[in-house]
N, C-alpha and C positions, 0 to 999 in steps of 0.2 A: 503494498501500499504503499510505502514512501516513494513508490516511481511515480511519478507523474508526466503527461505526457505535456506537450507545446500548445500553448493557449493558442497563439494564433492559430493551429493547425484545425482548432475547432472553434473559433471565431469568438475569438477575446482578447482584449488587449490585456498586457500582460503588466504596461503602466500602473491603469486604471485598477487593476486584482491589488496591486500591492496597495494602493490606498485600504483596503477593507483591513487589512491586518495592523496597519498605522491607526487606522478608526479604533480597532479593537482594546489595541495598548492605550492608547491617549483617552479617550471616553471612556473608556472600563474599568480596565485593569490597575494601570496607576493610580486612579483615582483612591482602587479599591473597591470600586463598586461589585463588581465579578471576582471570583477569587481564578478562575480561569475558562480558558475559549476554545472550541476545537471547532474548524471549520471544513468540510469538503464539499466542493464543489466538481460536479460531472458533467460531462454531453455525451448523446448516447451510452453511457454506464462505464466512458472513461472519464476516472478522474483527470483536472487539469491542473484543478488548485487546493491546497491544505495550511489550513495555518493552525499552530497548537500554540496555546499560550498561556503564559502561569501557574500555578503551585496547583498539585492534585488534591494535596491535604495539608492541613496547618505547619504541619512540621518544616514544610517548604519542599516537598518532594515533587522534582517538579511535572509537570503537567505532559505524559507520555502519549505516544498515538496508539496504543492495544488500551490504554482506561477504560476501564468501566465504569458506566454509569445508571444513574435510577432512570429508564425510557418514562414512567407516567401515564400519563394518558399517550403517549404515541404506541404504548401497545394496543390501542384500538385500531389502527389499522393493519395490523396483523391476524386479530380478533375478528374482525369482519371480512377477513378475505379467506380464510379458513369458515367461514358459515358460507361466502360465496364455495366455493369449493366442493362444497358438500351438494349447495342448490345445484349445479351444475353436473352434480352424481345422481341425482333423481331423489335425494335422500328428503329433501326438502324444498316447497317451496317459499317465495318473498308473499306472498297472500296466505299463505297456513295461519292460521290461530295457535299464538302461543301457545294454547292451553292444549294446543295436539302432543308436545312434548313435555311440556311443564302441566300436568293438572294440576298442582297445587294451586295454579292461579284462579280460577272457574270462577272463582267469586270473588274477587277483583271489583271493590265500587269505588267512587272517586267521592272524594273529601269535600263536605259540603256546610263546613262550621264549627265550631264547637270546642272540646278541652283542648288541647295541649301536648295530649298523651296518650298510648294506645289504651284503652281501644275509642276509636275515635268515633263521635255522637255529631249530627246525622251523617251520616253514608248513604248517599244515592249510589242507585245503577248507573254500569255506564252507560253510554248511549251507541256504543260501538266495542268488537272485541278488541282485541290490541294481539294485531298481526307479527311476523317476523320482520316485516317491513319498518313496522311504529320501534324495534328496536335499534337497528341500523339505522332508524336517519334520528333519534333520538325525541321523539314525536309519541313514543309510548302514553306517559303522564308518569313515569316513573322522577327521582329527583336525585341528590345527591344532596348528604347535611352539612357539607361543605357552603352551602346555599345559602345557611344561615337567614332566611329569608320566613318561610312558614312554620306553623308547628308538625308540617308531617318531615320536614327535614331536620326539625329538633328529635322526630323519632325515630331518624336514619339515626342522626349521633351517638345518638343513647345506644342504638342496637351496634353499630360500630358497622354500619353496612355499607358504607363508603371502600367496601372491598380491601378490608384490612387482611392481612394474612393470618390473624390470629383465631379468625371465623371457623368452624368448627368444618365446614366442606361444603361444599358446594349445594347439598340436602338441607342442611340449616340454614344455610344464604336465602334458599328460595324460602322455605317456612318460615322463616322471621320476617321479609319483603311481602308474605301473601297476608298476613297479619296484619298491613298499616294498605291505606287507601292510597288511590291514584290524588294526582293535584291535578289531572286533568282527563276528561276525555281520552282515549288514542285516536292518534291522526289530529286533533282539533289547537296542538299549539307544539312551538321547539321549546325542549326545555334539559339543559345536558345533565345527564344521570349514570345512575348503575347503567344504564339499559346495556352495554357492551358487555359489562362483568355477566348481564343475563345470559347476555348471545354466546362467552365461553363456556355457563355449563350446557346450553346448548349444544353446542361444538361436542361439547367432553358426552351429554347422552347420547348422541346421534351417531359417534364412529365407536363407540364404545371405551374410551380409552381418555385418559384423564389431559387437560386442553395441553398442558406441558408435553405431555407424549405425544397427542397432534402435530404440536407445533415442532418438536425435533423429526418427528415422521416423515412428514408433512411440505414443513416451508424452512427449518435452518439446516437440514441435511441436504433435500435440493438445491439450497444459493451457497451452501460453506458457510454460514452463520453459526461458526465454533465459536465464540464466545456470548450468546446469547439465551438469557433461560430465566427461569423465576426465583431464583438464587447465583449468588458467587460460591462456588465452589473452592475449598481451601488450597487448592493448588495455586490458583488464581485471586487470594484476597486481595494480595500487595498490589492488587492493579485497579483496583477498588480506590472511587475519591471520595472523602470526604461529601459532607452536602451543606448551606445553608441558608440563612434566612435573611430578606430585609429587615433590617430596621430603621426605623422613621431616623434617624440622630444615629450617626457612626457608622464603623463598618459592620458587612454584614456579622451574625450568629450563627455558633456551629449549628445545625438544625440534626446530622447525624452523624456519628465518627465512624469511618471505616471500620477500623478495628477491634469496632464493637458491634455493627453495623447488624440491625435483626433479618439484613438480606444476606448476613453470612449463614443462616439457614432455610432451607428448605420450609415456604408456608405450610398451615393447614389447607386456608384458601388461594387458589390460586387465578387469582384476580387479571380478567381477559380485559376490562376497563382501566390498568394501570398497574400489574404488577412487574411487568418485564426488566432486565436487568440487560444490557446490551453494550458495544461498542461502535466509533463512529465509523468506521470498516465493514463492519454486520451491519450496520440500516443501511448503508449505502450500498449494499449489495439485495437488500431487500428494495429498495428505492429503482434500482438498475433493472430486476425484472418488471417494474413499475410501468418504466422508459421503454420497457422490450414489450409494451401491452401487457404486462402480467405476464408470461413467459418466465418459466414454465408451471407455474401454481397457475391462474388461470385464462384462459381466452380474450382474443383481443376485445369481441364484445360484450362479454360478463365485465369488463374493468370498465368498457365504455358506459353502462350501465350503473354502477358504483362510480362516477364521476359525474355525473349527469346532478343537475340539481332536480333533485326529488320534494322540494317545499311548495304547497300548493299553488298554484298561479303563478308559477318563476318566482315566488319570493323571493327578498335576501331574510337575515337574520335580525334584521334591524324591525321588521316587521313582526316577524312571526315569533323570535325569543321572549320567553318567561324569565330566563335564567340572569342573574347575577350576575355570575361564573360564567365565564366562556372562552376558549380557546383560540378564540377567529375574533378579528376586526369585523364588526358584522356588515357596514354601506357596503354593498356589493358583492356580498359574500352569500352564497347557496349552501344546501347542507344535501351531500349525494346519501350513500349506502355504505358508512365510515370516515368520510372526508370534508373536509371542508371546499366548496368549489368557487371559484370565481366568476360571476355570471356576467358583471358588466364591470372592469378595469379602470375605468374613469371614472366612479363611485369611492373605489377604495384609496385616491389618490396616494398610489404607490402603484411603480411601472411596472408591468405585466403582464401574463394571457389571458385570454378569455380561456377557461379550461382549465388551467393552472389547480390543482388539488392538492392537499396540503393538511397538517395538522401539526400540534404541540404536546408538550408534556406539562406539569404546573412545577416542576424542577429550569425552568426555561428552557431546555430542547423542543427542537424544531424540525420540521421538512419543508420540504414542498419540493412536486413535480410538474414541470411544465411540457406535457406531450406536443405541444406546436414545434417546441425550441430544439426538445430532444433534452433537456436538462433537469439535472435535480444538484437538490443542496441539503446536505447534514448536518448541522448547526448544536453541539453539547455544550452544557454547562451544568450549576448543580447550583441553581440560587432559588430557593421560594420565594415569595409567587410568581407566575411567567407570566400576569400582570408589571410589577415591579417597573419595566423602563419597555421603549417601546424598539427594544433592538432585533427583532424580526422585522419590524418594516424598514429600520435602515439598512439591515445587512438587504436585503431586497436588491431596496434600492440601489446599493453599491453593488451588487452582482449585475442588474440588469442595464449600470451606467456604464459593466465594463464590457458588455456583449458591443461586437466590433460586427457580426455578421447573424442579421435576424433574419428565422424562416419563414415569420408567422407576419 
């Protein structure tokens, strides 16, 4: 991965690309706003620019190219892809009711006011059945406790239902969710949620193996993703980074110390919404498959379906989102089957291409794929939360500014 292609051969200006590292160093690392940064840019699956800066841990250990990071919600793209692999095999369909695989959800109602703890009252019947597609699009009516907006969110926090690794397993997770009402009728809003965790349970039940085992056999092995999984094994522990959280005044504070991190132990619950650890090189391999139309994982037509805007009426997230917390800058951004999708580049106020898809994680990691340009980016750091700085928008601007030859 240390060998890079000539940027000019891939339509990029080397001098302009050099601005990116200087920007990261001067704007974020030198002032102590970020501990480290790792950025990889590739075209047609071929890396041509890499920036690796800063320290991996508080002891001053330099960030290495093989550092292992907490992916958080960048896990969602893999879980969504895994589900679509099963759709391609005829094991499930997007319009199937969720109860086809999760009968525990048969009695789900919708929150209609009342107390702040389960059991909730009153709860009214849902006007529509939750479908598989509602999980992929975050239009299921489920939520995240981290939203901290409603009484339902509070109940999620109390039950630690935000994909916490200490949950006793898939069946417990689904059973506890089934005790709580939905925030709205399925299909009637967009709310960032544990939907992809539920999807991960569905993948496990349909495939007859754990989500981690499915990932290993069906995605990691075919793509050569040798450093990705739901925990960091002992022989790789020295490569795991610390993680930090932002404080309003002063330097970032430690959130998770690598040497004692829970991520060094196999989780009881494998979170399809946010549990994976990975490296820049491994996630690049996944993005390269997406640039390649999904091969060898899914077909180009399946990927096209996943990266179309599935929000009703072609809306963007500013119209439909009920979430305070979102990994997307909402203007001009729709949502597909597991990805944010650029539907109107002008509204985003950032250079880009219609049809570009992306997502990120709460530790400020991010990726985007621009199929029209054959371009993708992977960005790694470990600062919670991801809303702290506009670094994703800034990086996109700098990357597209370095493009000398456009195909779109």
